C-alpha positions in Angstrom: 19.7 -34.3 -10.4 16.2 -33.6 -9.4 13.1 -34.4 -11.6 9.6 -33.0 -11.1 7.1 -35.6 -12.5 3.7 -34.3 -13.2 0.7 -36.7 -13.1 -3.1 -36.5 -13.2 -3.3 -40.2 -11.9 -4.8 -41.4 -15.1 -3.8 -44.6 -16.8 -1.6 -42.7 -19.1 0.3 -40.9 -16.2 0.7 -44.3 -14.6 2.4 -45.6 -17.6 4.7 -42.6 -17.9 5.7 -42.7 -14.2 5.8 -46.4 -13.3 7.5 -47.9 -16.4 10.6 -49.6 -15.0 12.7 -48.9 -18.1 11.8 -45.2 -18.1 12.9 -44.9 -14.4 16.1 -46.8 -15.2 16.8 -44.2 -18.0 16.3 -41.3 -15.6 18.7 -42.9 -13.2 21.3 -43.4 -15.9 21.3 -39.5 -16.6 21.9 -38.8 -13.0 18.4 -38.3 -11.6 18.4 -39.4 -7.9 15.4 -37.4 -6.5 11.9 -37.4 -8.0 9.1 -35.0 -6.9 5.6 -36.2 -7.9 3.2 -33.4 -8.6 -0.6 -33.6 -9.1 -2.9 -30.6 -9.5 -6.4 -30.3 -8.3 -8.3 -27.9 -10.6 -9.3 -24.6 -8.9 -13.0 -25.1 -9.7 -13.1 -28.4 -7.7 -14.1 -27.6 -4.1 -13.3 -29.9 -1.2 -16.8 -29.7 0.2 -18.5 -31.0 -3.0 -20.3 -34.3 -2.4 -18.1 -37.2 -3.4 -15.4 -34.9 -4.6 -12.6 -35.5 -2.0 -10.0 -35.1 -4.8 -7.0 -34.0 -2.6 -7.3 -37.1 -0.3 -7.8 -39.4 -3.3 -4.8 -37.9 -5.1 -2.6 -38.2 -2.0 -3.4 -41.9 -1.9 -2.6 -42.3 -5.5 0.7 -40.4 -5.3 1.7 -42.5 -2.2 1.3 -45.7 -4.3 3.5 -44.2 -7.2 5.9 -43.0 -4.6 6.4 -46.5 -3.2 7.2 -47.8 -6.7 9.7 -45.1 -7.4 11.2 -45.4 -4.0 11.7 -49.1 -4.4 13.6 -48.3 -7.7 16.2 -46.5 -5.6 15.0 -42.8 -5.9 14.5 -40.3 -3.1 10.8 -39.3 -3.4 8.5 -36.4 -2.3 4.9 -35.9 -3.3 2.9 -32.6 -3.8 -0.8 -32.2 -4.1 -1.5 -28.6 -5.2 -4.5 -26.6 -6.4 -4.7 -24.3 -9.4 -3.8 -24.2 -13.1 -1.8 -27.3 -13.9 1.1 -25.9 -15.9 1.5 -23.0 -13.6 1.5 -25.1 -10.4 3.8 -27.7 -12.0 6.3 -25.0 -12.9 6.0 -23.6 -9.4 6.9 -26.9 -7.7 9.7 -27.5 -10.1 11.2 -24.1 -9.3 10.6 -24.4 -5.5 12.4 -27.8 -5.4 15.2 -26.8 -7.7 14.3 -29.4 -10.4 16.7 -30.0 -13.3 14.1 -31.6 -15.4 10.3 -31.6 -15.7 8.6 -34.9 -16.9 5.0 -35.0 -18.1 3.2 -37.9 -19.8 1.1 -37.0 -22.8 -1.2 -39.0 -25.1 -1.2 -36.1 -27.5 -4.1 -34.4 -29.1 -5.0 -33.2 -32.6 -3.0 -30.1 -33.7 -6.3 -28.2 -33.9 -7.3 -29.0 -30.4 -3.8 -28.1 -29.1 -3.9 -24.6 -30.8 -7.5 -23.9 -29.6 -7.5 -25.0 -26.0 -4.0 -26.2 -25.2 -2.9 -29.1 -23.2 -0.7 -29.4 -20.1 2.3 -30.6 -22.2 1.9 -27.8 -24.7 1.4 -25.1 -22.0 4.5 -26.4 -20.3 6.4 -26.2 -23.5 5.6 -22.5 -23.6 6.4 -21.7 -20.0 8.9 -24.2 -18.5 12.2 -22.6 -17.4 13.9 -26.0 -17.0 14.3 -28.8 -19.6 10.9 -30.5 -20.2 10.6 -34.2 -21.2 7.2 -35.2 -22.8 6.9 -38.8 -22.4 4.6 -40.0 -25.1 1.9 -42.6 -24.2 -0.3 -44.7 -26.4 -3.5 -43.2 -27.6 -7.0 -44.8 -27.9 -6.5 -47.6 -25.4 -7.8 -48.2 -21.9 -4.5 -49.7 -20.8 -1.9 -47.6 -22.4 1.9 -48.1 -22.3 4.7 -45.7 -23.2 5.5 -45.4 -26.9 9.2 -45.5 -26.3 10.5 -47.2 -23.1 14.1 -46.4 -23.6 13.9 -42.5 -23.2 17.4 -41.4 -24.3 18.7 -44.5 -26.2 18.3 -43.0 -29.7 18.2 -39.3 -29.8 17.2 -37.0 -32.7 18.8 -33.5 -32.2 17.4 -30.7 -34.3 19.6 -27.5 -34.6 19.4 -24.1 -36.3 22.8 -23.2 -34.9 21.2 -20.6 -32.6 22.3 -20.0 -28.9 19.2 -21.9 -27.8 20.0 -24.9 -30.0 23.5 -24.9 -28.5 22.0 -24.9 -25.1 20.0 -28.0 -26.0 23.1 -29.7 -27.3 24.7 -29.2 -23.9 22.2 -31.6 -22.5 24.2 -34.5 -24.1 26.7 -33.9 -21.2 24.3 -36.0 -19.0 22.2 -37.6 -21.6 25.3 -39.4 -23.1 25.3 -41.9 -20.1 22.0 -43.3 -21.6 22.5 -42.5 -25.4 23.8 -45.0 -27.8 22.8 -43.4 -31.1 22.2 -39.7 -32.2 20.9 -38.2 -35.4 21.7 -34.5 -36.0 19.2 -32.6 -38.1 19.5 -29.2 -39.6 16.8 -27.8 -41.9 17.7 -25.1 -44.3 15.1 -22.6 -45.4 15.0 -20.0 -48.1 15.1 -17.3 -45.5 18.4 -18.5 -43.9 21.2 -16.0 -44.0 24.5 -16.9 -45.7 27.0 -18.8 -43.5 28.8 -16.7 -40.9 30.6 -19.3 -38.9 31.1 -22.1 -41.5 28.9 -24.2 -43.8 26.1 -26.2 -42.1 27.7 -29.5 -43.2 30.9 -28.7 -41.5 29.2 -27.4 -38.3 27.2 -30.6 -38.1 30.4 -32.7 -38.5 31.9 -30.8 -35.6 28.9 -31.6 -33.5 29.1 -35.2 -34.5 32.7 -35.5 -33.6 31.9 -34.2 -30.1 29.3 -37.0 -29.6 31.6 -39.6 -31.2 34.1 -38.8 -28.4 31.5 -40.0 -26.0 31.1 -43.2 -28.0 27.7 -42.2 -29.4 27.1 -43.5 -32.9 26.1 -40.4 -34.8 24.8 -39.6 -38.3 24.0 -36.2 -39.9 20.8 -35.4 -41.8 20.7 -32.1 -43.7 17.3 -31.2 -45.1 15.5 -28.3 -46.9 12.0 -27.0 -46.4 9.7 -26.2 -43.6 11.5 -26.9 -40.3 8.6 -28.5 -38.4 7.6 -30.8 -41.3 11.2 -31.8 -41.9 12.0 -32.5 -38.3 8.8 -34.6 -38.1 9.8 -36.4 -41.3 13.3 -37.1 -39.8 11.6 -38.5 -36.7 9.5 -40.8 -38.9 12.5 -41.9 -40.9 15.1 -42.5 -38.0 12.7 -43.7 -35.3 14.4 -42.0 -32.3 13.2 -42.7 -28.7 13.4 -38.9 -28.1 13.7 -35.7 -30.1 15.8 -33.0 -28.5 15.2 -29.4 -29.4 15.7 -25.9 -28.0 13.0 -23.3 -27.5 13.5 -19.8 -28.9 11.4 -18.4 -25.9 9.2 -15.9 -28.0 7.1 -13.3 -26.1 4.1 -14.8 -24.4 1.6 -13.1 -26.8 3.5 -14.5 -29.9 3.7 -17.9 -28.4 0.0 -18.0 -27.7 -1.1 -16.8 -31.1 1.4 -18.3 -33.4 3.2 -21.1 -31.6 6.7 -22.1 -32.6 8.6 -25.0 -34.2 9.3 -26.4 -30.7 5.7 -26.3 -29.6 4.5 -27.9 -32.8 7.1 -30.7 -32.4 5.8 -31.2 -28.8 2.2 -31.4 -30.1 2.8 -33.4 -33.2 5.8 -35.8 -32.7 5.1 -39.5 -32.5 7.7 -40.3 -29.8 9.1 -38.4 -26.8 10.3 -34.9 -27.0 12.9 -33.1 -24.8 12.6 -29.3 -24.9 15.4 -27.1 -23.5 14.3 -23.5 -22.8 16.6 -20.5 -23.1 18.9 -19.6 -20.2 17.0 -17.5 -17.7 18.4 -14.1 -16.8 18.8 -12.9 -13.2 15.6 -12.7 -11.2 
């Protein structure tokens, strides 16, 4: 597997990329090649006094690359110019990445809605699974919030095709997952059961994970999906929350957001977002 790891060379990015346990977790799920990506903003010009960003970032990526290479991965580095989430997606597509990884300290929900962040913009636009690796806030020397990325998974499902696609990620996550909590939130607008009662469908999913020796529990809830998924995260303390994206139109996503984007913005721990399957290009 190939992973594209985005970094702005900040202390938060360093924590997300250089943590030995995190690298070990990526190796466990089959990642053997990592592409480090950093983006120089379009409004920063090479000729500006004291602003040789590209050369400084190349040196920073080279240092990260040595650490990752010493951990046994094939490594390549990319310094690109433009809008961060667009260029990160572009590199991921070019190298055939199976996963995009970005570190995030998180911001207030209001700030995320008004101006966005790289992680939130990636959650709207990524066409490959996105792992948001949460880093500690309000500290000069941050560490990752959950070092074992996939050890305890919280999987949220509404039984849609996109949720099923997210569940398929367990085919490779299982090599690093010991425990999983399956969450379904019923809302008043839910239609009547067409393919079985929620509890029975959740039991079937749990049996699939049990066959891979993953200790599994089921959590059925009622209420607002975002709030209940976040409450489940607080209660079960997973290392990563796994969720599918519905892939709304660009305008709808920009104006209204979605459950998946809200989880990316507000979750305490890591989030893995699986986008819908892409049609032919």
